[in-house]
ZAMARGU-4260 file (C-alpha; in steps of 0.2 Angstrom, whole numbers, plus 5000, padded with zeros to 4 digits):
<rodrens>
0) 5000/5000/5000 | 5006/5017/4996 | 5000/5035/5001 | 4995/5037/4983 | 4983/5022/4983
5) 4976/5027/5000 | 4973/5045/4993 | 4964/5037/4978 | 4952/5029/4990 | 4947/5045/4999
10) 4931/5048/4988 | 4925/5031/4992 | 4927/5033/5011 | 4919/5050/5011 | 4904/5043/5002
15) 4903/5029/5015 | 4903/5042/5030 | 4890/5054/5021 | 4878/5058/5028 | 4883/5060/5046
20) 4872/5050/5058 | 4862/5057/5073 | 4869/5051/5090 | 4866/5033/5094 | 4861/5036/5112
25) 4860/5052/5120 | 4877/5059/5112 | 4892/5053/5103 | 4906/5045/5113 | 4920/5057/5116
30) 4937/5048/5118 | 4943/5064/5128 | 4931/5060/5142 | 4924/5043/5140 | 4936/5028/5145
35) 4934/5009/5146 | 4930/5012/5164 | 4914/5022/5158 | 4907/5006/5150 | 4897/4991/5155
40) 4897/4974/5147 | 4882/4963/5145 | 4881/4946/5136 | 4869/4935/5127 | 4870/4916/5122
45) 4858/4911/5108 | 4856/4894/5100 | 4858/4894/5082 | 4847/4881/5074 | 4852/4885/5056
50) 4860/4871/5045 | 4877/4880/5045 | 4887/4890/5057 | 4883/4909/5054 | 4897/4918/5045
55) 4902/4935/5050 | 4892/4944/5037 | 4876/4936/5043 | 4879/4941/5061 | 4883/4958/5055
60) 4866/4959/5046 | 4858/4954/5062 | 4866/4968/5070 | 4861/4981/5057 | 4843/4975/5058
65) 4843/4976/5077 | 4849/4994/5076 | 4836/4998/5064 | 4822/4990/5074 | 4828/4999/5090
70) 4829/5016/5082 | 4812/5013/5074 | 4805/5009/5091 | 4811/5026/5096 | 4802/5034/5081
75) 4819/5037/5073 | 4822/5031/5055 | 4838/5026/5048 | 4835/5028/5029 | 4853/5031/5026
80) 4858/5015/5033 | 4868/5009/5049 | 4886/5014/5050 | 4897/5001/5058 | 4916/4999/5060
85) 4922/4981/5056 | 4939/4973/5056 | 4950/4978/5041 | 4959/4963/5033 | 4952/4951/5046
90) 4933/4952/5045 | 4927/4934/5045 | 4945/4928/5044 | 4950/4921/5061 | 4967/4916/5055
95) 4973/4934/5049 | 4989/4940/5057 | 4987/4951/5073 | 4996/4966/5064 | 4982/4966/5052
100) 4969/4972/5065 | 4961/4989/5062 | 4944/4995/5058 | 4935/5002/5043 | 4917/5009/5041
105) 4903/5001/5031 | 4886/5008/5029 | 4873/4994/5030 | 4854/4992/5026 | 4844/4989/5041
110) 4827/4983/5033 | 4822/4970/5021 | 4820/4951/5018 | 4833/4941/5028 | 4840/4934/5012
115) 4841/4950/5003 | 4848/4959/5018 | 4862/4947/5021 | 4866/4947/5003 | 4868/4966/5002
120) 4878/4966/5018 | 4890/4954/5010 | 4891/4964/4995 | 4895/4980/5004 | 4908/4972/5015
125) 4916/4965/4999 | 4916/4982/4990 | 4928/4990/5002 | 4945/4993/4993 | 4959/4982/4999
130) 4948/4975/5013 | 4948/4991/5021 | 4966/4990/5026 | 4970/5008/5019 | 4956/5017/5028
135) 4967/5022/5043 | 4980/5029/5032 | 4968/5038/5021 | 4960/5047/5037 | 4973/5048/5050
140) 4990/5049/5040 | 4985/5059/5025 | 4973/5069/5035 | 4963/5074/5020 | 4951/5088/5026
145) 4935/5080/5017 | 4938/5064/5026 | 4944/5071/5043 | 4928/5081/5044 | 4917/5066/5043
150) 4912/5058/5060 | 4916/5040/5062 | 4905/5025/5066 | 4897/5024/5083 | 4895/5005/5083
155) 4909/4992/5081 | 4907/4974/5077 | 4920/4960/5079 | 4918/4941/5074 | 4927/4928/5085
160) 4935/4931/5102 | 4938/4950/5098 | 4954/4960/5102 | 4962/4962/5119 | 4955/4977/5129
165) 4967/4990/5135 | 4966/4995/5153 | 4952/5005/5161 | 4960/5022/5158 | 4961/5020/5139
170) 4949/5030/5128 | 4932/5022/5123 | 4930/5024/5105 | 4912/5018/5101 | 4895/5020/5109
175) 4892/5001/5107 | 4905/4988/5103 | 4898/4970/5098 | 4908/4954/5098 | 4900/4938/5092
180) 4908/4921/5094 | 4901/4905/5087 | 4904/4889/5098 | 4898/4871/5099 | 4892/4865/5116
185) 4887/4846/5116 | 4884/4847/5097 | 4873/4862/5098 | 4878/4878/5089 | 4878/4894/5100
190) 4881/4912/5096 | 4889/4921/5111 | 4888/4939/5110 | 4896/4953/5121 | 4889/4970/5121
195) 4900/4984/5128 | 4890/5000/5131 | 4895/5018/5135 | 4885/5019/5151 | 4886/5038/5150
200) 4875/5038/5134 | 4863/5024/5137 | 4850/5020/5150 | 4847/5003/5157 | 4830/5003/5148
205) 4840/5006/5132 | 4851/4991/5135 | 4837/4980/5139 | 4827/4985/5124 | 4841/4983/5112
210) 4845/4965/5118 | 4827/4961/5117 | 4827/4966/5099 | 4843/4957/5096 | 4836/4941/5102
215) 4820/4944/5091 | 4830/4948/5076 | 4843/4934/5077 | 4828/4921/5078 | 4822/4928/5061
220) 4838/4923/5053 | 4837/4905/5058
</rodrens>
């Protein structure tokens, strides 16, 4: 990757980050004041009765649909889609080298038939240039004003065991971070999900409602 190739991707990333989203929760997470210590973690275990283990793109589609339902329940539409940070160079590839970790944004549909929704999520993930590996350079190294001015995703998604967390004093980067891991217990496929919430921008009712929608939505994909 060269700076020149990253620069050529800037229009793509600007388009993904436009338009800017309303706050997901009461406000956006501010890394200057919000830390890991500001967050709370909840978990969910759901039996996956489908014929095959769910791939990363399917669970990402579940997340997008859940966000859409949660927002709709609060009389807020998301016609522009749901913006989510996913793992660059590693999304769905659990054997990728640790140094390939990083995130890039993808704008996802949140409504539609399950098959069509999953297919479109898969297409949009695959459309990212160079598996999203150049996004960090395009935004933070080149510091192109058109890209720097765009706010990033408020939600992140990881598939597998997730990345190691820094200590409690490190900045919190997302309002909600979701990690899904697919496991087998006595021959039964389970989806273990961890939700890390910025407790300063969500209420307990917000969390309870979201997890209720998550369970309802994931059952629709089986």
